[in-house]
C-alpha positions, 0 to 999 in steps of 0.5 A: 491694154487689158483692164485689171480687176481690183483684188477685192472684186476678184476675191468676191467673184471667186467666193461667189463662184465657189458658193454657186458651185457648191450650191448647185453641185454639192447637193447632187453629189450627196444624193445616192448614186445607184442605191440598190432598191428591192424589185417590187411588183404591185397590182392594178390598185397598188397592192404589193404582190411580190418583192425581192431584197435589194442587192445589199440584202436590205428591204429598200423600196423605191420611195413613193410620195410621203403620206400626209399622216406620216409627214405630220407624225414625223415632223412633230416627233423629230423636227417641229420647226422643219418647215421654217428653218433653213436646214438647221434649227439653230435654237435646237443646236444651241440647246444641244450644245449647252446640254452636251457641255454640261454633261461632258459628252454628246447627249443631245444632237439637235439634228433636224430632219435635213441634218439626219438626211445628210447623215443617212446620205453619208452612211452614218459617219462618227458623231463628232463636233467636226462632223456636226459642223460639216452636217450643218453646212451641208444641211443648209446647202441641201435645204437651199437647193431642194424643196422640203418635200424632196428632203422628206422623200429622201429621208423616208427612203433612207431611214432605218426601221430595224433589222434589214428594213430601210425606208418608209415603204418597206417598213409599211409593208413589213410591219403592217402589210399595206402601203404607207398611204393607207397607214392609220394614225397609230401606225404612222406614229409607230413608224415615225418613232422607229428611226430615232433608235432602231436598235433599241426600239424594235417591234417585239423588243422593248415594247414598253418603250416603243408604246410609250414613245408612240402614245406620247406622239399621238398625244402631241398630235391630239393636242395640236388637233390633228386627231379628233377625240374619237380618233385619238382613243382608237389610235391609243387602243391599236396594238403595236406590230409584234414582228416583221411580216413576210413580204408577199410572194404571190407573183414572183415568176411574173416579177422575174419576167418583168425584171428580165424585160425591163432590167433598169426598173425596180418598181413595176405597177402591173395590171394583175388583180391581187384577188384574182391572182390569189384565187388562181394560185389557190386553184392551181396549187390544189390541182397541182398537188393532186397531179403530183401523186401521179408523177406530174409536178408542175402547172402554170396558168395565165389569165388575160383581158381579151381586148387588151392582152393585159395579164390579170393573173400569172401563175408561172409554176406551182409547188413552192410550199411542197419544195416541188421540182423545178419550181423556179422555172417560169412555164408561162414563158418556157418553150413547150411542145404545142400539142394540138393548139395550132390546129385552129390557126390552120383551120382559119388560114384555109378558110381565108384561102378558100381551101376549106369551107366550115362544113366541107368533108375532110378525109379521115382514113389511114394515111402514110406520107413518105415514112410518116404515118400520123394516127388519131387520138382515138383508134377509129377512122371516120372516113370523112367528116365536116372540117369544123367537127374535125377541129372540135374533135381535134382529129390528127389525120385531117389536120396533117392532110390539111397542112400538106395541102396548105404548105408547111413554109406558108403555115410557119410564116402565118403562125409568126404573124399570129404572134408565135415567135418561138417557131424559128426552125425551117419547114424541113426541120418541123415537117408535117408533125408541126401541126401535132406538136412538132414545134415549141410555143409558150403559154403566154404567146398561145393565150395572146394569139387565141385572144386575138381571134376574139378581138378580130371577130369583135373588131378590137385589134390592139396588141397584135396589129399584124394578126393575119386572120379575117374577122369572118374566119375568126368567127367561124373558128371560134364558133367551131371551138364553142359549139362543135362536137366534142370527143366523148371524154370532153362531153362532160365540159361541153354544157358548162362551156356552152353556158359561158360561151367559151371557145376552148381547145385542148391538146396533149403533146406526143409522149404525153409531156405537155397537156394544154387547155385554152379558153376564150370569151369576149372578156377573158382568155385563160390558158393552162399548162400541166406537165413536168418542167424537166420534160418527162412524160406520164401516162396520166398526162392527158389534157382532158384529165388535167388541164381542162378541169383547171381551165374550167375551175378558173373560169368559175371564179371569173365574173359572168360574161358581159359580152357574147361573141360578136357576129361580124356580118360584114366579114361573112357571106352566104354560100350555097353548098352541097348538103352532103359534102359541104363543098360548093354546090355543083349542078349534080348536087341533089340537096343544098344548104346555105352556110357562112364563109369569109366574104373575102375568101376565094370561091371554094371547090365544087363538090367532087362527090355528087354525080349523075348515075343511071339505074334500072327502074327498080333501082337494084342495079346500076346500068347503061342503055346497052345493059337493059336486057332480059327482064329490063329489055324495053326499059330505059335507065332512070337518072338520079343525082347521088352522093357517092364517096370513093371506096377508100373513104366509103369503107370507114364512112359507112361505119359512122354515117348510118344514113349513107346510101351505097350505090347498087352494083352494076348489072352482071352483064355490064362490061365497063367497070367504073374507075372508082369501084376499087381503091387501095387504102394502104399503102399510099403511092410512094410510101416508105415503110419500116417493117416492125421487128418481132420478138425473135428479131426477125422482120415482121409483116406490114398489112396492106388494105383495099376497099371495093364498093361491092360487098361481094367482090373478090379481090386478087392480090399480086406483088411484083408479078407474084400471085399472093391470094384472094380476099372477100369481105375484109380486104387485107393482106399481111406481107413481108417484102424484102428491102427495096421498091415493090409494086402491089397490084389488086384486081377485082372480078370485073377486071378493075385493076389498081397498082401502088409502088412503095418502098420497104426501108430498114432505117426510115431513110 
């Protein structure tokens, strides 16, 4: 038989359970649920950089720990026995009840800070005796359940400070432009008296009442010895705030970016430097206003600490004060055509694969691959030049030829490991134009990827652990970007960059829609983008005239470099190369030199350009033993090692390299023409050519081009078996073939013959 619980005991148990339920549960129900806070961005030192109103239109910041000065001021003004009563000051309540009964209406509330917090939590209910009793009960529960510190934090987060300013932290920034922890005694006292009557006492309104209440509180604090006599005098002399100040808006694009990446957060403590942010914004706005006169409306820049990738300054766009077009677009995280920014990554990849040595000659001749014909950014060709120089001069044709050799698919995979996530299409979609800006990247990812070069080189590898570049290749790439030969228009900045040890790269996208400049040192990496957010191009949009000046202005405000580019000796090895070609030296190379290359890279190609040749004793002719007749009869040819380029390269190379030695012609009696005496420069084998359209609508001509090692050679031209004519000196021939496949045949006077098949297409298909 079950035992029955006596009725009195049962009542006690029910009462106790009810009390415990109320004690533990009710205060939590009172706490604000999903209270909308402002989104706020702070710099590395806690300085507010930017904020937005909460969703209810209020300036309400997530609370920080309440500063000691404000605690003292608030408690002494509102509730002097706050730390001693159980949530209700019964002495004050009794005094208020007596005053109200005498007056016949409510003239005094006797509310404690805890009771006011209850009113704030209940959204200001109507003041009645019943409501007051309810507040007393709830205040006792709140005080029993939470610490005095927590109750103060709740009050400071919810208290009204006039207008749409809610909470201490928002009020501190709106009225004094500083965090509450940095408030003076006078400022703390001013804010402590505001919530008492926010509609009556408000900065700029009823200043006499406001000043009297603030000074009365300061006097009370002085008498209680919280302030020294000197502090008291200084506090009384401080002026009142006249009106609410605007909230800083120095990094709104970065704030929006953080909101999108962390939607559940309201307060963001960043690594930005407020001083650097202001200076970077000033420089960016100055240049953007200059460029706007040329129809270029937008500019963005990003400064990060190289070792960590932490942003120090983030200018997502410019022109807010000018109501510039598309100011709201955050360019730092927008997809834009990469221009030439990917060339250093291809250079490094080929170094690591042994497909390239830093000083190896690469071809720079007119090139057509299928129906694609890349052009350099200057209307000249070098024939051949060092790979590191082709990179620093940002020549397009060598880069396209290198990408064809390396492979587009392989390069896309490589770029993804480098940190580029926006190159998400197929190799067929991008094609060879990928290396010239055919893909889209973001400024943020580009800056971080360039910083990774320096970190790998310096054995610092933090934020991109999959970066595929070896330390040796990273060093050689940075060295080329820091010390390499620059185009004439970039020479202006070369000495400045050298003095700061900046490795830098510029780039302009096709159609002049995007101008880039990125510079990296061991300490900082800076990226700049200039253009129009809508994507329209401008003839004035060239990286050296727009992005580069901004880049170097930004570097001028950075601290002097503390570190230099580290030389990763363990990741580099010495390689003996041909002094003329830069390829691995072969037994035919006359002069050699030592260069550095990545130690883990496979051995590169042997020099293909140095060969053994036989000459007449006076070196006027090439000759074999059977050629030695007439005046040379009885003599043997002399043997020499010579650097000899193919005619297709030599034709352009000799215009740049004045010290190049041409091979002399063969003796007239020579019967065996050499294979490399004659070359067809254009078209390439299998080329698909679109004829230009003349003004009258008829198909235009395409210009075929050949080169012969002999300056006096006569070349005979034949198309599909039909003789076209002969050339001497400059070997070009304008043709106007029909649509379809054709065979071009060129023969020189020695009988050497070359042929090419090409196709004339109407629509490029």
